[in-house]
N, C-alpha and C positions, 0 to 999 in steps of 0.2 A: 504494500500500500504506500502511495506517495505521502511523504510527510508534508502537511499543509503549513505554509508560513503565512504570517499575517502582515498585510500592508494596510495601515490605518490612515484614512483621510478624515481629518476632523475639522469642522467649521464651527467655531464657538459663536453662538448667537446670543447677544445681550449678556454675555458672561455666564449664562445659566445652562442652556441646552446645547446639544451638539449632535451632529449626524456622523455615522460611522460606516465605512465600507471595509470589507475584509476579504481574505482569501483571493487576493489578486496575484500573489506570487505563490508558486508551488515548485518544489524541487523536481528536477528531471534528471535523466542520465543519458550517457552517450548511446546506449542501446536503443533509446527511444527516438533518436534524431537521424536525419539524413539531409543531404544537400547542404553541407556546411560551407560557409564562406571560406574562400581560399586562405585568407590571412588569419583565420582562427584555428587552423589545423596545427599551428605550432605552439599552442598553449598546453602546458603540462597539467595533467589532472584537472581539466576544466570543471568549474562549478556552474552547473546549468540550472536554469529556472524557466518556467512558463509564466507569462504575464498576461493578465486581462487588461489590455491597454485601453479598451473603450471605457471601462469603469474608471480607470485611472484618469482619463481625460475628463470625465464628468466631475470627478473630485477637484481636479485642477481648474476647472472653469470657475470655481469659487475663490481661487487664489487672488489676492490683491495685486495691483501693479506694484512694481518696485518703488518703494518710498524711502528716500534717503533719511529723512528726519521724522518719518511717520510712525504710527503705532506698529508694533510687531504683528506679523501674520499669525492667525490662529489656524491656518491650514497645515496640518502635520502629516507628512508622508514618510513611510518607512522604506528603506532600501537595504538589500542584503549586502553585507561586506564580504571580504575575502576569507573570513573565518566561518562563514555560514550563519552569522548572526544578523538580526535586523536592527537597524539604527534609525532613529526618528529625526526628521528635519522639519523646521518651520519654513514654509515655502512661499515665495513671491514670484509672480511673473517678471521676467527679466529680459525683455525683447532685445535682440541684436539688430532689429530693423527700424528704420525711420517709420514713424506712424503711418505715412501714406503707403509705404511698401507693405507694412504689416496688415493694413486693411485689405490690400489686394490678395494677400496670401494668408488668410486667417487660420489655416490649418498648420502653419509652421510656427511653433512656439519654443520659447526658451525660458528656463526657470533657475532660480538660485535658492538654496536652502541652508539655514544655519542649524547646526546640531542642537537638538533639544537637551539631551543628557550631557553631551560633550561639545561645548560651544566653540572649541578650537577646530572643529571639523566643519567643512562646507561642501555642499554638493552643487554642481552645475550640471543641468541636464536639459535635453531638447527632445521634442516629440513632433513627429510629422508622418507623412506617408511612408517614410523610411524606418519607422519604428522609434524606439527610445534609445538615446545615447547619453551616457553620463560620465562624470569624473568626480570622484569624492576625494577631497584634499584633507588630510588629517594633520593633527598637531603632534602625533606620536608614532606615525608609521607612513609608509610610502603610499602614494596616490593609488586609488582603486578605480577601475574602469568597468562599465557595463555597456555591452553592445549586442546587437543581434548576432546570434550564432548560426542560425539557419536562414537560408534564402527566402523562406516563406514567412520570416519574422515571428515564428511561433515560439522560438526558444532563444533565451539570452544567456550570455556568459559573463561571469564576474571574475576579474583577474587583476593582478598587479603586473607591472612590467617584468619583475623578476620571475614570474610564472611562465614567461615565454622563452622558447629556445633561442639560442644566440644565432639568429639567421638574418639580421638586419641587412638589407640589400645596400649595395654601394650607392652613396648619395654624395654628390660633389657640390659644395657651396663655393661658388666662384667669386664671391663678393670681396675676397682678399685683394683682388687686383684693381678695385675701383676706388675712387677718391671719396673722402669724407665730406660730402656736400651738405652744407647747411647745418652741420653739427656745432653746438655751442659747448666749448670746453671750459666753462666757468668753474670756479671752485666752490660752488654752492654746497650746502650740507648734503651728503650722499644718501638721501633716503626719501621715501614718500612720507614726508613729515609736515605738510602744511594743511592737512585736513581738507584737501580739495580732490574731487574726483574729476579727472580730465577725460572728456569724451571727444573722440576724433571721428570724422566722417570717412567711411571706408568705401571706396569704389572697388568692388571685387569682381573681376572678369574671369572668364574661363574659356577654354578651347572647346570646339565641337566634340572632341574625343572625351573630354571630362563629362560633358552633358550626356553623351551617349552611354557612358559607363553607368549612369544612374537612371537610365530609361529613356533619355532623349527629350524630356520636357524641361522647360524653364523652372517649373515648380519643383521638380525633383532636384534639379541642380541647386536651386536656392535652399532646399531642405538640407542637402549635403553640406553646402557652405555654412548653414546655420549650425549644424552639428560641430563642424570644425571650429567655428568662431566662438561657440559656447565654451569650449575648452580653452582656446587661446585667451579669450577675455577673462576666464577664470584665473589663469596664472598672471596675466597682466594686471588685473585688479588687485590681486594678493600682493604682488611685489612692487608695482609702480603706481597704484591707485589710478590706473588709466584703462580705458576700454574703447572699442571701436563699434560703430553702428553703421550698417549698410545703408547707403544713400537711397532716397525715395525712388529714383529711376534706375536702380542697380540692374534690373532685368533687361535694360537696354544693352548691357554689355555681356549678357549671357548668350553664348552662341550655341546653336543646336546642330550645325552642319560643319563638319571638319573641312570640307572642300571649299567653303565660302567664308569661314571665319578669317579675321585679319592676321592670323598668326601662322608662322611657318610650322612644318611638322617637327616632331620632337628630335629629329636628327640635327636640327639647327637651332638649338636652344639659345645660343648666343644672340640670335636676332630678337628674342622675345622682349628684352628690356626696352629697346627703342620702339618696337611695334606696340607694346602695351602703352607706353607713354603717349605715342601719337594717337592711339585709339581713345584714350581717356581725355586727352586734350580736345579732340574733335567731337566726340560723342557726348561727353559729360561736361567738359569745360573746367579749366583750372580753378575757377572760383567756387566750384560746387563740390569739391572733395578735399580731404586733407592727406590721405594716404591711398595709394592704389596698388593692387596686387593681382596676379594672374595664377589660376590653378590649371595645371595640365594633368594628364593621367599617366604619362610615362616619360622616359628619357633620363631619369636619375640625376636631376640637377636642380639647383636653386641659386638665385642671384637676386639680392635685394636692389641691385642697381646703384646703391649708394649707402653710406652710413649716416644715420641721423638726419635724413632728408625729409622726414615728415613735415608737412606744411610748406616745403620749398618748391615753388612752381618750376616746372621743367624737368624735375627729377623725382618728385614724390610719388609718381605713378609708374615706377619702372621695375618693381619687384615681382618675382615669380617663384613658384614651387611646383615641382612635378616629380613623382617618385619613379624609381626604376622598375618596380614590380607590377606596374599597371593597376595598382589599387590605391586610389587617392582618397582614402578614408582610414579611420582607426587611429589609435594612439600614436603609432609611429609617424604617420602623416601629420597629425594635428600638433603634437608636442615636439618630436625630434626635428621635424622639417619646417612646418609653417611658423610655429612660434619662434623658431630660430631665425628664419629669414625676416619676419616682421620685427624681431628683436634688433636686427641690423638697421632696418628702416627707422626704428625709434632711437638708435644711437649706440647700440652695443656692438663691440668687436668680439672676435673669437677669444675664448678663455683657455683653450687647450694649449699644450706646449710641445706636442709632437712635431709641430711646425711653429716657428716663431715669426711673428709679424712685427711691425714697427710701432704698434700703438700702446705698448707697455702694459698690457692686461692679460698676458698669457700666464695665468696664475694657478692652473690646475695641472697635475701630473698627466703626462701622456695625452690621451684623447679627451680627458675631462669627463665629467658625469652630469654637469648642469646643462641647461638648455643651449647656451652659447658655446658648448663644447662639441665634440664629434663622437660621442659614445657609440661604440659598436661598429665603426666603419674605418678604423685605422689598424695598423699592426701593433699599436701600443695602447690597446683598449683597457680602460679602467673597469668598464662593465659593458654589457651588451646594448643597453638603451639609456637614453637621457632620463634623468629624474625630472619631475614636473615643477621645477623651481629654477630661479636665476641666481647665479653667484653674486656675492656682495659687490664685486667690482662691476657687474652688469647693472645692478640696481643703482650704483653710483653714476655710471655713465648715462643711463637712460633717464633717470629722474633729473639729473642735472640738465640734460638736453631739453626735455619736454617742459620743464619749469620756465624755460626761456623762449618757448614758442608761444605764438599769439593766436593760432588758429583754432585751438580747442575750446569747447564749451566747458567752463569750470564751475562745478557745483560744490558749495560748501557742505561737507558731510556732517558737521557737528561732532565729529569723532575726536576724542582726546588721544593724542599720539602717545604711545608707550615710551617710557624711559629706558635707557640702556646704560649699564655701567660694567665695563670689562674688568674692573678691579685694578690691582697694582701690576707694575712691571716686575719681572723677576729674573735672576740669574740662576741657571740650573746646571747640574753636572752632565757631562756628555754621556750618551748611551743609556739614559735613565728615563723611564716612563714619567709622565707628568700629567696633571689635570688642570683644566682651566674652568673656573666657575664665575659666571657673571650674575648680575641681578637686573630685573626689569619690573616695572610697576605700570599700572594702567588705571587712570582715574575713572574710567567707565566700567571697570570690572570685567573687561574682555579677557578671554582665555589666551594666554600668551604662549608662543613657541619661540625656541631659541636655536641658534646655530653659530658655531665657531668655524671660521674659514680662514685659511692661510692667504696672506696678501703679498706674497713675494713673487715678483715676475721672473720668468725664465730668461736666460741669456741666449744669445745666438748659437752658443755651443751646446746647449741643453736640449737638443732636438732628437727625434728618432728614439733609439734605445736609451739615449742619455736623458730622455724626458721622464724616465721612471724615477720614483722616489729612491734616494740613496743615502746611506749614512755618511758618505764622503762629500756630499754636495755642500759647498760653502755658501751657496746662494740658490735662489730659485725654489720652486714648490716641492715639498716633501710630504705633504699631507693632503689627501683628497677631501672633497666636500661630502658630508653625509646628510641625509634628510633631516630637516628641523625636527626638534622633539620638544616635549613639555618639560624636560630637565635642562637647567642652565649649565650643566656640567658636561664637559667632553673629556674623555681619556685619550691620551696620545701614547702609543697607538691604541686601537680598539681593545677593550678588555679581553675579548676572546684571544687576541694575539698575546697579550701580557700573560694570561693564565697558562698559555702553552710555552712560556719562557722565551717568546720571540720578541724581537725589537722591530719587526716589520709586519706589514699586512699585505697579502697578495691580492691582486685584482685579476681580471680576465687574462690579460697578456703580460702585465708588468706589476712590479711592486708599487703599491699606492700609498703606503705609509712607511716612514723610516725615521727612527730616532737618530740624531746627529752624533757622530763621533769626532767631529771637527768643530773648531770655534766658529760660531756664526751667530747671526741675529735672525730670529723668527718673528715675523709680523703677523698678527691675527686680528680679525674683525669679529666682534660679537654683535649679531643682528637679532633684534627682537621684533617679531611680527604680532599684531593684535588679531589677525584673522577675522576681521569683522566683515560679514557679507554686506555689500552695498557701499563700501568705501573704506577699505583697509588702510592701515598706517603701519609704518615700521621705523625703527630707530637703530642706531649702532654706536659702538664705541670700540676703540682699538687698544690692543695690548702688545707690548714688545717683550719677547723672551730672549735672553742672551744665553747661549751655550758656552760654558767654560770648559776648555779642553783639558785643563789640569785636574779638575775634580771629576770623579766618576770613573766607571759606572758604579752607582749606588745599587747594591744588590742584597736581597735576602739570601743568606747562605745556609739556612736550616730548613727543614721540612720540604726539601726539594725532591723527595721520592714519597710514594704512597705511605701514609702513616695512620695508625689508629691510636686514639687516646680515650681515656675514661673521662667523661664529663666531670668538671670540677677539679681536675688534676692541674698541677702546676707544671708548666713546660717552658723551656728556655728558647727564646727566639734570638738568632744571631744574624748580623748583616755586615756588609763591607761599608764602612763609613766613607772611604774613598775621597777624602779631602773635602767633604761637604760641610765641615764646621768652619771652613775658611774659604779662600778663593772666590770671594764675593757671593758665595752661596750662603754661608754664615748661618747654618742651621744648628744651633747648639742643642736643640731637643728634637725628639721625634714623637709621633703618636703611633700606637699599635692598634690596628683595627681588625675586626673579625667578620667573615661572611659565611653564612650557612648555605648559600645558593649560587656557588660558582661566580661570585663577584657581582651579582645583580644588585645587591644592597650590602651596606657595611654598617657595623656598629663599632663604637670606640671602646676598646678594652682598657686602654691606658693612655692618658694624654700627658705630654710634656715630660717624658722620661729622657735622661741624657742621651745624646747621640754618640754613644760609646761602643756600639756594636754588639751589645748583649743585654737581654732583659728577660726575666721570668714573668710569665703571665698565667692567669687562671683561665683554663679553657671553659667556656660556658657549658653548663650541664644540660644541653639539649641535643638530642640525637640528630646526626646528619651524616651523609656520605660525601658531601661536596663542600667541606669547610676549607677556607683559605685565610691566610694571614697577610695583612698589608702593613708595611712600615713606611710612614710618611713623615716628611719634615714638618715640624710643628709650625703653624702659620705660614706654610710654604706650599708649593705645588708639586714637588718631585716625590716619588715613591717607588716602591717595588712590591711585588706579590710573590709568595713562594710558588714553586712550579708544579706542585702536585696536590691532589685532593687530600684532605684530612678527614678521616672517618672518626666520628665521636659516638661513643656508646654511653648513653645516659645511665647514671647510677640508679639503683633500685628506688632510692628515695625520690629521685626526680621522676622515675617512671610512674610512681604513685601520683605525683603532682600532675603529670601529663594526663593521667586518666581523668583527673578532675578538671583539667583546663586544656583540652586538646585544641590545636590550631584550627581544626575544622569547625569547632563550635564558636570560635571568636568571630564576631561579625562587626563590621564598621558600617555606619550609615548616618547621614547620606554620604555617598562617595561617587562622584566628586562632592566636596563640601565647601560651603562659603563661610559659615560662622562657627557652629557647634558640631563637633564630631561625637557621635554616640557609639559606645562600645558595649556589646552584649556578649554573654557566654564566658565571662572571666570573673574570677574571685580576686584577682590582683588589683591593687590600688595604685601602685607606682607605674609611671609611664615615662618614656623618653621619646622625643621626636628628633629624627635625624634628617639632614638633607641627603641628596643622592651621592655626595662625596664622603658620607660617613660622619660629618660634623654634627655634634649635638646642638640643636637649635633651641629646644626648651625641654623642661622636665618638671615633674610634680606628681600630685596625687589626683586621681579621677574624682570629679565632683558628681556623685550619684550616677556614675557610669558614663560621664561625658567629659570632654575637654574643649575649651574655647580655642579655636585656631584662627580667629579673624585677624590676628596680628601677623600671620605668616604671609610672605610674598607668594603670589600665585605660582604653582609648580607642583612637582611630585615629591612626596616625602615618605619616610618610613616611621611608623610608631611601634615602639617596643613595649610590650606589656608582659611583665615577668620575663620569661625566656622566649616569648613568641613575638615575631616581628611581622607586621603587615603593611602593605603600601596603601597610601591614599593620595588623592589629588585635591589641592586647594585651588578654588576658582574665585 
């Protein structure tokens, strides 16, 4: 029997009554489907669903129009995520069309939804004769996509980019050879930080072949364009507070016949820049659009025609995107290709370093992994596909450029921009893991996400194989970008690498993270996003980390093979001080931390003990098979973790306590929490709250089973009750 999942559409009327629809989504299986779209056969273990789209359309007919400063929507729609769970979103209609164009094509719709339970998540989705297409952007994991799986549109697939096989077709962006026309390189603050949503008029043309791929009608071509632009606008709004709206007569430049359209065939892509510009100038008029772009269906190329030329007459309408595989739709086309080329038009250069250009922004190892990189199509790939966000240097370039343009319609969002504080600059020992922790606040109470990215540009000698992260690089990028998270702490390298005793992290083709064994300066930017649907904001702050080649590596030298201890026993931890009490590192003391879950969370066993290389600690009396020890410089960022799991056998006395107070019975609610966190299922009164780096933030006694957390900065925390530790999210 098929497991029925619930999709709820709720319209709250006068704050009292509501209507509900359900059973719109139901799980399916590969055995039940046929005629799968060609670009969906490369998804590993696809999660498939049936959708009653007509009932969904009825629910969405009640969704309010997008309101920047208006009341929140009471239409709540649920979408399946990549874990097979349903998530609720408050939805508004969010048209990508000029009102006149929308009136002529009323069946083509686009929507935006803010997470109800997790407000750091946003869904952007579109509905038309081509079915439903969506992109869910989260604050704590990679973007999730939903698209038709079968050609009859009866079955949908839910997936992340990492679920796809590494078969991205060759795509060549030729914009590196063109001039930066119209770009403004002012030194304005590098963020979407002025509480304005900038709307640009988009003239989006297509070849006859593109229209033919979607059935040959202008309506279907517009529907496909709307699918793509829903996703592109999603990432542009999130990172730049900018969006594009198709002009009122956009259908005048949608061509249905390949033999009579004004564009060469795809073997002559280089002609498309000038052909598109001439077409838009003559058919639309330079005064009637702000950015122009062309979609083709094959050829394997893209060229923005210029960098930063949005609003600049004579060049603003010369960008194109056309895939090699003949499939001009889906997340590859939308994010890896179209968002990339339009990113150029808005002012962004390439961020990869497998090739070095002259614009000083090649700040990602190898191919890069953000939108302005080349993920999956070089011999130095970080990963197979681009993540759905822009690097901090791209945000700087593009927001600086569009703030100085005058063609956009600027709407005050009323959004309070989040704060960002990267903390102090530090000197660290060579070859030693370190962690960076920033802070961010938001006056509106928006759920914040955080990302640390390296801001060191590659040199002309750091191309090809030399673009990989390396311990001997004295300059250039040595740490890749990872998806923003709800934690303001990043470990260098990834904790999984550290637990394995490694100082590097491997990517698809190259090393993507490497601790430095040479003296150098590492520059990092801490970016805070507020993830507000309808007008996002972000802010950033920089930190400088200096690697001292005399000090280090600082290493835990004990417990580096599998060990079993009795809970409550005293054990000696040893480490190599390696010059860290001097050499500008100057860590006189260290903290010793303990993890029971392979480094996912940490609690402090002992703080401020002398950095002399040895210390006895009491092992917590809680059973685990994945215990780890961390030794960290007190009030510092460098640390190391022992290289093997520690098994702890709880004493009999403790086992009796565990019977009374098992972790499965302890419940935290609400979670996420804003003010008061309630704890049930425990007889303990003492609690400690830790941040994700293991630092004790607060402690005390429970007040009738609750603790006030309204003083905490938004983010992810661990609360320890007795010997049990659980995670909660402060919103």
